[in-house]
C-alpha positions as CSV (number, residue, x, y, z in Angstrom):
1,M,38.1,56.4,55.5
2,V,38.6,53.3,56.0
3,L,40.1,50.9,57.0
4,T,40.8,49.5,54.8
5,L,40.4,50.3,55.8
6,C,41.4,49.5,55.2
7,I,40.9,50.0,55.4
8,G,43.0,45.8,55.4
9,V,43.6,43.5,52.9
10,A,45.3,40.4,53.9
11,A,47.1,37.0,53.2
12,C,47.7,34.4,50.9
13,S,51.3,32.9,49.8
14,R,52.7,35.2,47.2
15,G,56.4,34.1,47.1
16,S,59.1,34.8,49.8
17,D,58.6,37.7,52.1
18,V,61.5,40.1,52.2
19,A,62.3,41.7,55.4
20,G,63.4,45.6,55.8
21,A,63.2,48.3,58.4
22,G,64.1,52.0,58.1
23,A,64.7,55.0,60.3
24,T,61.8,57.5,60.9
25,A,61.7,59.7,57.9
26,T,60.8,63.0,57.2
27,G,60.0,64.8,54.1
28,S,58.0,67.5,52.0
29,S,54.5,67.3,53.2
30,A,51.9,65.8,50.8
31,S,49.0,67.3,53.0
32,G,48.0,70.7,54.5
33,S,46.8,69.0,57.9
34,T,47.3,71.0,61.0
35,A,48.3,69.3,64.1
36,S,45.9,69.1,67.2
37,A,46.0,67.0,70.4
38,P,43.3,64.2,70.0
39,P,40.4,64.4,71.9
40,T,40.3,62.3,75.3
41,P,38.2,58.7,74.3
42,A,35.0,58.3,76.3
43,P,35.6,55.3,78.6
44,L,35.6,52.2,76.6
45,R,32.5,50.3,77.0
46,G,31.6,46.7,76.7
47,T,31.5,45.3,73.1
48,T,29.4,42.5,71.8
49,W,29.7,40.6,68.8
50,R,26.5,39.4,66.5
51,T,26.0,37.8,63.0
52,G,24.6,39.9,60.1
53,V,23.3,39.0,56.7
54,R,25.4,36.5,55.1
55,L,27.1,37.6,51.9
56,P,26.0,36.1,48.8
57,V,29.3,34.3,47.9
58,G,32.4,33.7,50.6
59,V,35.2,35.9,49.5
60,S,38.5,36.8,51.1
61,E,41.5,38.9,50.4
62,I,39.4,41.6,49.3
63,G,39.1,45.5,49.5
64,V,36.3,47.1,51.5
65,A,35.2,50.6,51.8
66,L,32.2,52.6,52.9
67,V,30.2,54.7,50.9
68,G,27.4,56.5,52.5
69,E,25.4,54.0,54.1
70,Q,26.8,51.3,51.7
71,I,29.7,48.9,52.3
72,H,31.7,47.7,49.1
73,V,33.6,44.5,49.1
74,L,35.9,44.4,46.0
75,G,37.8,41.6,44.4
76,G,39.4,38.7,46.0
77,Y,39.3,35.1,46.2
78,V,36.5,33.1,45.5
79,A,35.6,29.4,45.8
80,G,39.6,29.2,46.4
81,A,40.5,31.0,43.2
82,P,42.0,34.3,43.3
83,H,41.7,37.3,40.9
84,S,37.9,38.3,40.9
85,T,35.9,41.3,39.7
86,T,33.8,40.8,42.5
87,H,31.9,43.8,43.8
88,L,29.2,43.1,46.5
89,V,27.4,46.1,48.2
90,Y,25.8,45.9,51.6
91,D,23.1,48.6,52.5
92,T,23.3,49.1,56.2
93,G,19.7,50.3,56.2
94,T,18.0,47.7,54.5
95,R,20.2,45.1,55.4
96,T,20.4,43.6,52.1
97,W,23.2,42.6,49.7
98,R,23.3,43.2,46.0
99,T,25.7,43.2,43.1
100,G,27.7,46.2,42.3
101,V,29.3,47.2,39.1
102,P,32.2,44.6,38.6
103,L,35.8,45.5,38.7
104,P,37.2,46.2,35.0
105,V,40.2,44.0,35.9
106,A,40.5,40.5,38.2
107,L,42.4,41.5,41.1
108,D,42.9,40.3,44.9
109,H,44.5,42.1,47.8
110,V,43.2,45.3,46.1
111,G,42.9,48.7,48.1
112,A,39.9,50.4,48.5
113,A,38.8,53.6,49.8
114,T,36.7,56.5,49.4
115,I,37.0,60.1,49.1
116,G,33.7,62.1,49.2
117,A,31.4,60.0,47.7
118,T,33.4,58.2,44.9
119,L,34.7,54.6,45.6
120,Y,38.6,53.8,44.3
121,A,40.1,50.4,44.0
122,V,44.0,50.7,43.6
123,G,46.7,48.4,43.0
124,G,46.3,44.6,44.1
125,Y,47.6,41.5,42.0
126,G,46.3,40.8,38.8
127,P,45.5,37.7,36.6
128,A,49.4,37.5,35.9
129,G,50.0,37.3,39.8
130,R,52.0,40.3,40.2
131,P,51.4,43.6,41.6
132,T,49.6,46.1,39.3
133,T,49.7,50.1,39.1
134,G,46.0,50.5,38.1
135,V,43.9,52.9,39.8
136,W,39.9,53.2,39.3
137,A,37.4,55.3,40.7
138,L,33.6,54.7,40.9
139,A,31.4,57.7,40.8
140,P,27.9,57.6,42.4
141,G,25.4,56.1,40.4
142,A,28.2,55.5,37.6
143,Q,27.7,51.9,35.4
144,S,31.2,51.6,34.9
145,W,34.8,52.2,36.4
146,E,36.7,55.0,35.2
147,P,40.8,54.8,35.1
148,R,42.8,57.2,37.3
149,A,46.7,58.1,37.1
150,P,48.2,55.0,37.6
151,L,50.4,54.3,40.8
152,P,53.9,55.3,40.5
153,D,55.0,52.1,41.7
154,P,53.5,48.4,41.4
155,R,51.6,47.6,44.3
156,A,49.6,44.9,46.4
157,A,48.4,44.1,50.0
158,A,49.1,47.9,50.9
159,V,47.5,50.2,53.3
160,T,44.9,52.3,51.5
161,A,43.5,55.2,53.2
162,E,41.6,58.6,52.8
163,L,43.2,61.3,54.7
164,D,42.5,64.9,54.4
165,G,40.8,64.4,51.0
166,R,43.9,62.5,49.6
167,L,44.7,58.9,49.0
168,H,47.3,57.5,50.8
169,V,49.0,54.3,49.8
170,V,51.7,52.7,52.2
171,G,53.8,49.9,52.0
172,G,52.4,46.6,50.5
173,R,54.7,44.4,48.1
174,D,56.2,45.6,44.8
175,L,58.0,43.9,42.2
176,G,60.9,43.4,44.8
177,G,59.1,42.5,47.7
178,D,58.0,44.3,51.0
179,T,58.4,48.1,50.6
180,G,57.9,51.0,52.9
181,R,56.8,53.3,50.2
182,H,54.4,56.0,50.5
183,D,52.2,57.4,47.4
184,V,49.4,60.5,48.1
185,Y,46.9,60.7,45.2
186,D,45.2,64.1,44.9
187,P,42.0,63.7,43.3
188,R,41.6,67.4,42.1
189,T,44.7,67.2,40.0
190,D,44.7,63.5,39.1
191,T,48.2,63.2,40.3
192,W,50.7,61.1,43.0
193,Q,53.1,62.8,45.2
194,T,55.8,61.0,47.3
195,A,55.8,61.1,51.0
196,A,57.8,60.1,54.3
197,P,58.1,55.8,53.7
198,L,57.0,54.0,56.1
199,P,59.7,53.2,58.8
200,T,59.0,49.2,58.7
201,P,58.4,47.9,55.3
202,R,55.5,45.4,55.2
203,D,52.5,44.0,53.4
204,H,49.3,42.8,54.7
205,A,49.4,45.4,57.6
206,A,46.3,46.4,59.5
207,S,45.4,50.0,59.5
208,A,43.2,53.2,60.5
209,V,42.8,56.9,60.3
210,L,42.1,58.2,63.9
211,D,42.2,61.5,65.2
212,G,43.8,62.7,61.8
213,Q,46.7,60.0,62.1
214,L,47.4,56.9,60.2
215,H,47.9,53.9,62.3
216,V,49.8,51.0,61.0
217,T,50.3,47.7,62.6
218,G,51.2,44.2,62.3
219,G,51.7,42.5,58.8
220,R,54.5,40.8,57.0
221,P,57.2,39.5,56.8
222,G,56.3,37.0,59.9
223,G,53.8,38.5,62.2
224,L,55.1,42.0,63.1
225,T,54.3,43.9,66.4
226,S,55.8,47.2,65.2
227,H,52.9,50.2,65.1
228,E,53.7,53.3,63.6
229,V,51.8,56.2,63.3
230,Y,52.0,58.8,60.1
231,Q,51.2,62.5,61.2
232,P,50.5,64.2,57.9
233,A,51.0,68.1,59.1
234,T,54.8,67.4,59.6
235,D,55.1,64.4,57.3
236,T,56.5,62.0,60.0
237,W,56.4,58.6,61.5
238,H,56.7,57.9,64.7
239,A,56.5,54.6,66.9
240,A,53.6,53.6,69.4
241,A,53.0,50.9,71.6
242,P,53.7,47.4,69.7
243,L,50.7,45.3,68.9
244,P,50.1,42.5,71.7
245,T,50.1,39.7,69.6
246,G,52.3,39.8,66.2
247,R,50.0,38.7,63.2
248,N,49.2,39.7,59.6
249,S,46.0,39.9,57.5
250,A,44.2,41.6,60.3
251,A,41.6,44.1,59.7
252,G,41.9,47.5,61.1
253,A,39.4,50.3,62.0
254,A,38.8,53.5,64.2
255,F,35.8,52.4,66.7
256,D,34.8,54.4,69.6
257,G,38.1,56.4,70.0
258,R,40.4,53.4,69.7
259,F,42.3,51.7,66.7
260,L,41.2,48.3,66.6
261,V,43.1,45.2,65.0
262,I,40.7,42.4,64.2
263,G,41.6,39.0,63.6
264,G,44.6,37.7,60.9
265,E,46.8,35.0,60.8
266,D,50.0,34.0,62.1
267,G,53.2,34.3,60.4
268,Q,53.3,31.0,59.0
269,E,50.3,30.5,58.3
270,Q,49.4,28.0,60.5
271,R,46.8,29.8,62.8
272,V,44.0,32.0,62.5
273,Y,43.2,34.5,65.3
274,N,39.8,35.6,66.7
275,E,41.5,38.2,69.1
276,V,40.5,41.8,68.9
277,D,42.9,44.5,70.4
278,A,42.1,48.2,71.1
279,Y,44.6,50.8,71.1
280,D,44.1,54.1,73.2
281,P,46.1,57.0,71.8
282,R,46.0,58.8,75.1
283,T,47.5,56.0,77.2
284,D,49.7,54.4,74.4
285,S,48.1,51.0,75.6
286,W,46.2,48.0,74.4
287,T,43.2,46.4,75.8
288,A,41.6,42.9,74.7
289,L,37.9,43.2,73.6
290,A,35.3,40.6,72.9
291,P,36.9,38.1,70.6
292,L,35.6,37.4,67.1
293,P,32.7,34.5,67.1
294,T,34.4,33.2,63.8
295,S,38.3,33.4,63.5
296,V,39.0,35.0,60.1
297,Q,41.7,36.8,58.1
298,G,42.0,38.4,54.7
299,M,39.2,40.9,55.3
300,G,38.5,44.5,55.9
301,A,36.5,46.5,58.4
302,V,34.3,49.8,58.5
303,V,32.2,51.4,60.9
304,R,28.7,52.7,60.3
305,D,26.3,54.5,63.2
306,G,28.5,53.1,65.8
307,Q,29.0,49.7,64.6
308,L,31.7,47.8,62.9
309,F,31.0,45.7,59.9
310,L,33.5,42.7,58.9
311,P,32.2,40.9,55.8
312,G,33.9,37.6,54.9
313,G,37.3,36.6,55.1
314,G,39.6,32.8,55.4
315,P,38.3,31.2,58.3
316,T,41.4,29.2,57.5
317,A,45.2,30.1,56.7
318,G,46.1,31.1,53.4
319,G,43.5,31.4,50.7
320,A,41.9,28.0,50.3
321,E,38.5,28.8,52.2
322,Q,36.2,32.0,52.3
323,S,33.7,32.5,54.4
324,T,30.1,34.4,53.8
325,V,30.0,35.4,57.4
326,L,29.2,39.2,58.1
327,Q,30.4,39.8,61.8
328,V,29.1,43.0,63.2
329,L,30.5,44.6,66.5
330,A,28.8,47.1,68.7
331,T,29.0,48.8,72.1
332,T,26.9,47.9,75.3
333,G,26.0,50.3,77.9
């Protein structure tokens, strides 16, 4: 899981944003999960940031995923230029960076996630500057990326996350603008299904899987505050407490029993944030944590052994600059 988890990809200007919203949706279930009450998180402890080993090159608008002890950083902007085949790998045990197998296509705003020990790169903006349908898989020890069934709809700057052994691609931008589309990939059959759409179409959102549910907040158009949660057992979305500070291009992660939203930029690409907000699902409320030492946007976060890793990102709004800083969050006490 990522977080992208994104696992989150983040922002630079890509034409005009298209606003839209929909009602809470239901549909045929794309997952066989069973509902259960989330466990009570432990009392939130103090948190501190430190600076880790710098990246070999500054990157932003990236995909970030964890495979075992290794953090993978995919694609993105390098030296202010979009579309790269960059693949950097950080070993959390040895605290060293190396170059991984380059992406087969130069991409930015690419989704990244892990199923088992296989790393996936999904969609993104290609060299033509348009959303793509490509899906690529890198198996452990492989020296090349292998194509998988393409996305049903071109997508970039989307939420990409592993949930119940499947890959969920939610929202983002397609050829028509912001979308709420929700596609689910099953690696066992190499096929896609359609699941309940995200109620508020958006791109550049922060997301995380927490207690078996997918949280999505922030993003574009503008700097959204709406916070929507997907329950795979019922294939439904529900609204949760809104993000305290509306922004896009923030990273999201599940950390210490909370959904964290980290950094990002405002809707006009004038300000980059150092705010870190933590959502508690038991109280449906947000708490401010220790701010980032370096304000960044356009990055992703992963958690390993009780530490959150935040590589790279843009220290200024848009895609003109990239950071080499690795920021690490840990609890104290």
